[in-house]
N, C-alpha and C positions, 0 to 999 in steps of 0.2 A: 697167330699166337702172339702173345706179348714177347718182346725182346728179350732173350736170355738174360742180357745184363741189367735189365730192369726188373722183370719179375721172373726170377731163376726157377729152381726146382719146385715141385709141388710136393707137399707131405703126402705120404702113403702109408698112413699109419694103420696096421692091422687091429682088429678089435674083435670083441665077441660076435658070434654070428646070431646072437639071441634077438637081434632086433625084431620088433613086432612086424608082421606082414602088413604091408600098407593097403588101407582099404581104399578101393577106387571104383567100386559098383554097388553101392548099398542100395538095396532095393526099395521101389517106392512104397509109400504108404498113402492111406486116404487123404483127399485134397482137403479135408476141414481141418487136419492136425496143425498146421502152422501157415501164416502168410509167408509170402516170398521174403519180405524184409527180415522177418523173424528168423530166418534161415541164414542171413547173412552174418554169421558170428564175428566176422573180421571186422565189420563196421562198428558192432557194439564194442569189440575189443579197443578199437582205436577212440571210441566216443565219438562217433561220427555226428551226432545231433549237436554235440557241443562244439566240434570243429566247425560245423557249418555256420555257426554264429559268428565265426572270425574270417572264414573264407570258404568259398565254393570253388575257387579256381577261376572265376569269372576274369575275362581279358587275357587268358592264357591258352595258346594252341599247342597241343601235343599231337604229333604225327605218329601214326601207328603204321610202321612198316610190316606188312603182313599179308594175309591172303585176301585183303579186301574188307570193307565195312559196309553192310548192307543197312537198309532202312529199318531196323528193329524198333519196335514200339517205344521202347525206353530210350532210344536216340534220337527221336525224332527233334530236329531243330539243332542238333549238336553237330552234325557232319558237315563238313565243308566240301568244296569241290576239291579233288585231289589230282592224283596222276596215277595211270596204269603203266607199270612196268613189266607186266605179265600178259603181253599181247596173244601168247598162244592159248590161254585161258578164255572161254567166253565171257562176254560181258565187258566191264570195266572195274574202276576201283570201287564202286558200289555193288559190285557182284562178288559175294565172298564164296570162293571155291571150295572151301573146308569148314567154314562157320568159325574158325579160330580167331581171325582179326577182329571180327565183330565182338567176339567174347573178350578180347582185350580192351576195345573200346568201351564195352559195357562196364567192366570192371573199374574203368578211368572216370567215364563221364555219364553213366545211367543216371536217368532222371526219375525212375519208378513211376512213370506216367501212365503205363499200362493198366487197364482195369481200373480207371478213376483213381489213380495214385496207389495202387496195391502192386507195383511192379518191382523190378530189381533196380538197386541204385548203385552208382559208382561211387568211389570215394571223393571225387571232386565233379559233381553234377554241373557245376558252371562252366567247364571247360569245353572248348571247341576241338573236335577230332579232324586232323587232316588225314585223310585215308591214302596210303601210298601202297599200292597192290604190288608185290614182288612174286617172282616164281616161287612156286613148291619144289621140293625134292622128291619127285616120283622115281624111286629106285628100281620100280617094275619096269620103267620105260627108257631110262637112260643109265649110263654107267656113272660110278662114283665121280670119275675124273670129269666127266661132261657136267655132272650137277654142281662140282665144286668150281669148275670154271665159270659157269653161269653165275652162281652165287657171288663169287668175286668180282665179276664183270657188272651185274646188276646192282647189288647193295651199295656199293660206293655211290653209283649215280643216284640212287633213291635217297641216300643221306644227305647228299649235296642239294638235291631238290628240296627235302624238308627244311633244311637250313636256310636256304634262299627264300623259301615260302614264308618264313617268319615263325616256324615252330620253335618255341622255347624248349621244349622237351621233345625227344626222339625216343620212341619206344620201339624195341627190337626183341620181341618174345621169339625168337628164332635164333638157329646157331648152325655152323658148319665146322668141322674139326680142321680145317686150314684156312688161314687168313692170306693176306697180301699186302703188297706195299700199296696198292690202290685203296684197299679198305682203311688202312692206317692214314693215309693222305686225307681221305674223306672225312674221317673222324676229327682229324686236326683242323680241317677247313671248317666243319660244323662249330668246334669249340672256338675258332676265331670269329664266327659270325654270332656267338653269343649263346650258343645252344648247349643242352646237357644231353648226353646219349645214355640211356640205360639199356642193357641188354641181358638175357637169360644165361646163367652159366651151364645150364643143361641138366638132364634128368637121368645120368647114368652113375650117379654117385654111389649106388649099391652094386654096381657092375665095374665097367672098365674105367670110368671117370676120366675120358678122354677130354683134354681141354677143348672148348668151342670158342668160335668166333662169331660175332665181333665182341663178346663179353671178355675175352682176353687181350683184345686190341688195345694198345695205349691210348688212354684218354677216355675209355668207356667205363661206365659205373657197372660192375658185373653184380648181378642180383641173384642171391640163393634165397631157399625157401624154409620157412619154419611153420610150426603148428601152433596151436593155441597155448601150448605150454612153454612156447619160445624155444623149443628144440628142433634143431635142423632135422628135416624130414630125410630118411635116408637115401632117397634118389637125388636129392639136391647135391650137385658136384662141389667139390672141395679143391682148394688150392689157392695160388696167390692171386688168382684172377677174381676171387669173392671180394667184393667191397662192402657190401650191405646185405641185408637179409630182411625178408617181408613175409607176411602170411601167405601160404602156397598150398594149403591142405583143405580139401572140402569148401572150397570158395564158391558160392552160389552167386550167379550173374546171368546178366543179359547176353545172348549170343546169337551166332546166325544159323539159319536153317531150322527145319522142323518147327517146335514150339517156340524158338526164340530164347530157351532157357537152359542153362547148364550148371553142372557142378564139376569143378576142376581142381586137380591137384598137379602140382609142379611148379617149376620156376618161371613159367611163362606168366602165371597169374601173379606171382610175388614181384615180378618186373613192372607189371602194369600198376599194381599198387605203388610201388616205389615211384614211378613216373607221376602217378596222381599226387603223392605227397610232395613232390617237387613243385608241381603245378599249383598247389594250394598255398605253399609258403611264397611261390613268386607273385601270386596274385595279391598277397598282402603286402609285399616289397617289391614293387614293379621296377623300382631304381636299383635293385641289386644285380650283380652279374652272377654268370654261372657259377663261378668259384665261390662266391659268397653263399648262394643258396646251397651248394654242396657241402660247404664247410659247415653250416649250421645244422644240416641233416646227419652229418656225421658226429658232430660235437654233441648233439641231443640223443643219439641213438643209445638203446639198451646195450651195455658193453658185455662182452662175453664174460661168462661167469667165472672163468679162471682168473680174471683180474688184469689180462693182458689187453694192450691197446687195440689189437686186432688179432684175428685167428684165421687159419685157412678154411675154417668150417663156417665162421659167422661174419667174417670181414670185420668191420668196425663196430658191428652191432646190429640189432633190430631197429627199423625205422620208429619213429614217435611223432607221428604229424602234429598231434595236438600240442606237445611240448614245444615243437618248433615254432608255432604259432603264438604260443602264450609266452614263452620264456626262451627266446631264441639265442640270448646272449650277443656277444660281439661277432658280427659276420666276417670281421678280419678284412685284410687288403683285397680290393677288388680284382687285382691283376695276378695274385699269387693262387696257383692250383693247390687245393689241401691234399691231394694225393700225389706221390712222387713217381708218376708213371710215364712221365714224358721227357725224361732225361734224354732218352734215345728213341728215334721213331722209325727204326728200319724193321722189316716184317721178318718174320721167323717161319720157315715152313711148317706146317702142321704133321701130325702122326702119319706114318705110312699107310695105316690103315683107316684113313679118314673118310668120311662121308658126310654129304650135306643134309641136314635134317633140321625141320622146325623143332622148337622146343615144345612142341606140342601138336596135336591135330584132332580134327572133328570125329575121327573113328572111335568107335566105342573102345574102350581100354582093354588090354588083356591083365588078367591079375599078375601081381608081381611074383617073379619065379621065386621058388623056395629055395634055390641054391644058386651060386655062381662061382665062376672060376677064380673070382678075385675076392678076397675078403673085404666085407663092407666095412666103412669107417664108422667110428663112433658118432653118436648124435649128441654133440654137446649143446648147451643152452645159453640164451643170452639172460642177463638178469635186468630188471629194472628197479631203480632206487626207490626207497620209500618216499624220499624227499625229491620231488620233481617239480619244485616251484609252483605248487598249484595245480599240476597235472595229475591225472589219475593214473600215471604209470603207463607202461605200454599196452596192458590189457586191462579191461574193466570186466569185473565178475569173471575171473579165471576159471576156465573149465565149464562153466554153466552152458554156454552156448555149444560147445563141443559136445557136451554130455547130451544135450537134447537131439543135436544132429545124428549121432550115433544111435541113439535110443529109438526114435521113430523114423529114421531114414528121411528120404526127401518126401515132403508133404504135397508136392505137387506130381499127379501120375506122369505128366509129360516131360518132366525134367531129365536131361542126359547127364551122365556122369562120364569124366574123360580125364585123361592125364594132359596137363598143360605146360 
């Protein structure tokens, strides 16, 4: 967890329990209804085709610390030689033991090359992926204590490896509800090597909302999830660990296993898109430091609609990659971090009921529970200004893509739906 003196108490605001039930298992529809690209509403919302005129992320390496990255047809040529920190799993870093890591890589760097160019695209298709396989948390086989110990032993090693291997961006779509000094030190090391570390804040915002690491580790950019209307999805966790938000509902992308296509909901997907956005900006401005890239991302974000600089639900706002590329503004000083979360770098123990879990897995999701012992938090929205310096705002065709997805379901019979 973040040090109590740095990021102290988290808001636990009770709200109406009338939040709509999250759709995570929409039935498949006939294959002729839509192409895969047509279903990727988040890319339409960002204005991906316009973005790619300015940057594809070429020249930037993003490390994906996850369950492995396999040779998906939409990732051929994008995956580098990485490292396996999960020797108890069969195979190596190119063997994805859940399909999740490949999914995150697909959201970041998918090329759409399957079926003659009719595949799934990532937000930054020019990025190279460094696969760094880390152990998963199998609570059926190990105790919470063992899983947490393993997480805090291996994740710091993986972060250091990624930084030493030249990864500008380190994507961690996983979390455990206890951190450690080793984890904090590894993040500081990565920042010192010039990297940015993005991590999912977790998917229990509609339940216990326990703080997760490394999203809550000082120096990490914690990422929450919003929908097509810029509203925080109920499962996206909230608190002082949230720095930014990105699309995280019904995102269609390449993934591991089966047909190699998935539709995900959760903060894992949002984190991958935030990592991709950073890579796009860094590719266009390779001389910028990690502080400058992050500062521009925060300064150009769609701010919370309440008018505050940041909120515990949306952080500093929703990412706007097209605006960062077209009208970035002053990146500011190279050596000053834009978020004041490194004042003190001592670790704080996590919750007594902590457990180590990825921020998503490849198993078919269960429907969201109709009730919870804890009242869900409200789902505030970010707002995009109409005057964006030539940008199209955060979303293009607001509601159109989402309406199509919900109306016809998934147009590829083999597409899997899951929480990420």
